[in-house]
N, C-alpha and C positions, 0 to 999 in steps of 0.2 A: 219363306219360299224354301229354305234349305232343309227344313223339317218335313216339308210336303215332298220334296224330291228324295229324300232318304227314305222315307216311308214307301213312296211310289216304287223306287227302285228295288226295294227289298220285296215288295209284294208281286212284282213283276218277275224277279228272279226265282222266287219260291214256286209261282205258277208254272214257269218255264222247266223247273227241275221236276215238279211233280208230273208234269205231261211227258217228258222226254226220258226221265229217269237216269242220267248218267251216273257213273260210279264217280264219287267225289273222293278226291285225295287231298288232304289238308296238311299243311307244315307249319309248324310253329316252332318258337324258340327265340333266343336272344342273338345268336350268330348263326349264319350258314342257311338261313330260309331260302333265300333266293337261288343260291347255287344248288341246293338239294332239290328245290321245285323245278329247275331248269333239267337237271340230271334224271329226275322221275319224268318228267315230261319227254324228254329225248327217248328213254328207253321204251316207255309206252308208245310213242309215236311210231316205232318200227312195226308195230302191228294194228294199232288203234288209231281212230281219230281222236286227237287231244286237244283241248283248248287250255292255254295257260295265259296268264296276263301280258299285256304289252308292257306293262310298267310295274312297280311295286305296289300293286292295287290290293292292299290287305286290311282295310277297315271297313266300317259300315256304308260307306259310299263306293269304295274301290272294289269290295268283294263282289256287290251285285253288278257293278258294270263289267268286271272281268268274267262273271258267269255269262252275261249276255254278249261279250264279245265286244265292247265297246270301250271308248276312251272318253274321259271328261272333256267337256266341251268349255271348261274354265268357268267364269263368272258370267257368262252370257245367258240370261234367263230364258230368252227366246230359243236358244240352241237346246238347252235343257228340256224345254218343253217339246221340242222337235225329236229329241233323243227318246223321250218316253213314249212318244206315240210311235215311233219307229219300232222301239224293242217289243211293243205288244204285239206287232205283226210278225215278228220273227218266227220262222218255222223251221229251225234248224238247231240242233244241239249235238255235240261230238259225244262219243261213247264215255270219255274220260274228261273231268274237269280237274286239273291240278292248281291247287290255291296255297297262298300263304294266308295265315290267320294271326295278324298282329294285334296285340293289346297294349293299350295305353293307361287303363284304368280299370279297376273291379267291375265285373260285369260284361266287360267287352266280348270275352269268349263266347258267353251264353249268346249275346246278340249275333255273333256272327254264326253260330252252329244253328240259330233259329232260321236263319236265312238259307244256308246251305250246310246241311249236316253230312259230315262225311261217312264214308263206309270204311276208309283207311285214314289213319292219323300217323304222322310222323313227327316226333318232337326232337329237335336239335339241341344243342347244348343250351343251358339256361345260366345266364349270368347277372349280376346286379346292375347291369348297364340299364335296364328299364324299371328299376326298382322306385324310382322318385314318387310315382303317385300310387305306390302300395304301403301299407304300414310295415313291411318287412319283405327280405327275401322269400320267406317261406310262403307269403300270401302271394307274390308274384308265381312262384313255382306251382302253387295250388291253381291259380288261375290258368296257366298254360297246361297244366296237368288235365284240367276239365277237358280239353280236347279229346285226350285219349279215353276218358270216360264216357263222351258222346258217342263213341262208335259202338 
């Protein structure tokens, strides 16, 4: 069920982005992602319609939820199915989506970019705090730097 939900969310998020063409601002790094994302959203919100996540939604489930303006219904399968039906009918998207892109393992950034390719990328400080699933700090830096290359 989890794989089905992940794939469905990603597909719906991609289709809504393709249809409404919001400008996507992506923030990644080891520290400061949430405060940076919040500051960008506040600044853009003075002039534009902006959507930013309710929580720290920055992975393969959270990113599409944030794009779609939804919150996780937890472990209730029925609520997930209702959410998927509801978001397919959504007919609104702001001008800007300001998102965090979090990575836990190699390949995560490519997956997130495939869901919501940013036009603007912000990379905050990178530290060894998330290096445990990478062969080296350099591999982690390269993973996060790939966000900038995607723009």
